[in-house]
C-alpha positions, -999 to 999 in steps of 0.1 A, spaced: 422 312 -607 445 307 -573 478 276 -578 464 267 -549 430 256 -568 445 244 -598 470 224 -577 440 206 -558 420 201 -593 449 179 -610 449 161 -577 414 153 -579 415 150 -616 447 120 -608 424 106 -585 393 104 -606 420 92 -632 424 62 -611 394 52 -599 387 46 -635 417 27 -640 430 50 -670 465 55 -663 489 81 -683 521 90 -699 551 87 -682 554 130 -685 524 140 -665 539 132 -638 570 155 -641 573 177 -616 579 211 -618 621 204 -610 616 176 -630 609 199 -662 639 223 -657 662 195 -668 646 179 -694 661 188 -732 647 188 -764 644 153 -767 607 168 -753 599 196 -780 565 176 -790 553 186 -759 561 221 -757 556 227 -793 519 211 -789 508 220 -755 504 183 -741 496 177 -709 473 193 -677 453 227 -690 426 235 -663 403 266 -673 380 291 -660 375 307 -695 383 338 -680 359 341 -652 368 335 -622 343 309 -615 356 276 -617 328 260 -600 304 270 -624 322 273 -661 351 259 -658 374 226 -673 397 202 -663 421 191 -697 446 164 -704 463 163 -740 479 135 -744 486 134 -779 485 156 -809 501 168 -844 510 206 -854 494 217 -888 521 248 -884 553 229 -879 564 196 -903 582 182 -872 544 170 -861 537 149 -888 502 134 -864 469 143 -877 451 138 -846 450 145 -814 435 127 -776 423 147 -745 409 133 -715 387 156 -692 373 162 -661 343 181 -656 328 184 -617 287 189 -613 272 219 -618 298 232 -643 296 241 -685 314 241 -713 305 269 -727 290 278 -763 320 272 -790 330 256 -822 357 244 -845 365 258 -881 394 229 -884 388 202 -857 363 177 -856 355 153 -829 342 124 -812 339 132 -770 333 99 -752 311 99 -718 342 76 -702 327 70 -668 306 92 -642 275 104 -645 255 122 -673 272 149 -702 240 171 -711 247 188 -749 232 214 -767 239 226 -806 230 245 -825 246 249 -862 266 281 -874 255 308 -894 272 326 -926 277 347 -899 291 326 -870 258 336 -847 240 307 -837 215 293 -856 179 291 -844 161 279 -864 177 245 -882 182 213 -879 209 195 -864 228 162 -883 235 137 -849 260 112 -859 262 93 -822 281 59 -818 278 52 -853 238 67 -856 227 94 -876 197 117 -870 185 146 -868 174 172 -839 157 197 -833 181 235 -831 189 236 -790 170 201 -781 190 184 -756 214 153 -758 220 134 -731 254 111 -733 257 78 -707 288 62 -697 305 42 -729 282 67 -753 300 94 -774 290 126 -801 306 130 -834 310 170 -832 323 185 -868 334 219 -878 313 251 -876 287 234 -853 281 251 -819 284 229 -788 276 231 -755 280 206 -723 275 206 -692 271 186 -658 238 178 -641 242 193 -606 230 156 -590 252 139 -611 291 128 -600 318 142 -616 327 123 -656 358 117 -667 353 125 -701 372 119 -740 380 131 -767 393 122 -801 397 143 -827 420 161 -855 452 179 -848 434 205 -820 449 244 -815 435 262 -791 454 294 -800 434 290 -837 405 277 -838 380 279 -811 350 302 -818 335 311 -786 300 324 -788 306 354 -756 344 362 -759 359 344 -733 397 338 -728 407 303 -734 439 297 -706 434 310 -670 454 342 -649 475 326 -620 475 341 -590 506 326 -572 496 317 -537 519 283 -538 539 261 -550 530 246 -583 520 204 -580 524 204 -623 531 226 -650 506 239 -667 509 225 -708 515 271 -712 545 270 -686 576 244 -697 608 261 -697 629 263 -717 647 228 -731 683 222 -714 709 228 -742 
């Protein structure tokens, strides 16, 4: 992805958050220059990958296969310094975009439609060999309502609605072409994008960036080392 594209996505994301009166913590407004002055008091942000995150899954087609995210809080099961058992994200997904089919080995999460258009989910159970089980029914927990659907059946989340996703549940979501952009919340167990994502088709998680202009905000993978 070009840096100019990432900068534009983040600016649009900020505008969408403002429209929905969703306030961000101060560190998400740091400029790259400000980050170069920060010491070890911000290590939790660096070590747990809090902050801005824009991905095209390595496919170079963000408008169709992409997602913009902010990790607001997160623990770390690999580091005793960070004992939080939970994480929270806020995301922006545009009309026509898809977050591709995947599951998590460990993370349980609730996905919440915080406002905008509809989110269309497709769910499958994972088989023992980690493929999609296209025959077994899927048990759903949606805003306290538990019910059963056929594999591949579409679930629609409208603003205010949420869906619980359990480990080993393949899930994909998309935003209809005629929808408004959607602000999506996630409340979950600790998030580990380096070890806990199992995509059905091999995909990258973080983009390769072409530096055609200066960064507006640093992504969560780009923080400089702490100032001693």
